Every structure is written in C-alpha cells, then in structure tokens.
N, C-alpha and C positions, 0 to 999 in steps of 0.2 A: 462239494459234489453236487454236480446237476442231475436232475431225475431224467428219467426216460422221456417223459413229456416235454422237459425243457429242451433236451437235446433234439427230439423231433420237431419241436416249433422254429427250430433255427432254419430248417428247410422251408417252412412257410415264409418267413421272414425273406429269405432268399428271393422267393416270387415277387414279393413286395417291392424289394430293391433292384430287381433286375432292370437293367437299361438295354432295351433292345437295339438301340443305335450302335452300341459298343459290341453287339453281337452279329453284326451283319456279316453274312456268309458262312457263320459258324454252325456246325452240324456236329454236336458230340454228345455222348452219354458218359458220365462219371460215375463210377462206384465209389461209395464209401463204406468202408469196413471199420466200425468203431467197437472197440473192445471194451468189455465191463457189462456189469448188469444193467447199466443204463444206456447202454450202446445197441449195436445190431448193425444190419446191412441197410443202406439207403442208396439212392439213386437220383441223379439230376440230369436231364435231358434238355439239350439246348438245340433248337432247331426250328428254321423259318420264324426267326424273331420271337420265338416264345421259350419260357422256361417251365418244365414241367418236373415234379418231384414225386418221390414214392419211397415206400420202404419195400425190403427184399432185394434180390438179386437182379441186376440188369443183363439183357443180353447185348453182346457186342460192345462192352465199355471201352473206350479208348484209353481211359486213366483210371486206377484205382488209387484213392487215398487210404492209408492205414494209419490209425491213431487210436489212442483211449478215448472213449466218449468225453471224459473230463477235459483232456487237452484240446480235443476239437472244440468243446464248448468255449474253453477259455480263448481259444484263438479266434473264433467267430465272434464273440463278445468284447474283445479287444483287450483283454487283460494277458494275452501270450502273443507275442509277435510271431507271424506266421513264418519268416525267414529263419528267425532263431529256433523255432520248432522244429524245422526241417533240417538246420544245420546240427542241432543236437540229437537228432534221431527220434524226436517225439512224434514226428510225423514223417511217414514214408510213402513215396509216390512210386507205383509201378506203371508202365506204359509211358505215354506221352507226357514228359514233364513240361514241355512248354505249355501245354493245356492249363497246368496248375498257375503258371504264371498270368495266363490270361482270365482265369475265372474270377481272381479277386477283385479287379475293377469292374466286373460285370454284376456283381451282388453287392458291391459298396463295402 
C-alpha cells in the first residue's frame, strides 16, 4: 500500500515527465478522485504547453478519473496495466474519455 505522500509524489513526477511537444493545442483540466486513506482529490491542468498539478477540487474539469489510491499508484508505477484497470472497473472515467487516452503519452 502506497502512502499518501507517495501517491501525491506521482503528480510531481508527471510534471518532470511532461512532454510539451505532445500537448500542442491542448487545454484541459483533469480531476483525480482517489479513494482510501492515502488518496484524496488532485488535479492536473494542461494549457499553453505547461502542466500544473495540485490537490483539491478543480473547476471545470473536462475529465474525472476515479480509482483507489493504491490502484492509481500501481498503474502509474507500471505494476497495473492502465487499459486492464479500466476494463476491470478499477479505474473509471467521467467526462471526456478521449482525454484519458491522450494523457498517458504526455506524462510517460
């Protein structure tokens, strides 16, 4: 089980791995609702070739990802396949599902 700090650190790593060339023309806010004691609400905003992250609830999110914090951590660290997690219901997407497919290549 990942700690809350380990889960939160994933969002900082997203900023490090972000490839602005792949995000050209993208303007979107994504909400992450991660369940469990080690989870919480987080957000990612991609605009003007930059990726910003934070905790809490974002306004006007185009997509919301719902998962347990442990499943999200496993998915982001490579021990859980993202497509399998979605197909088995461990990860749910509300809103623009196409945005979910674009997100992974942007953050490695």
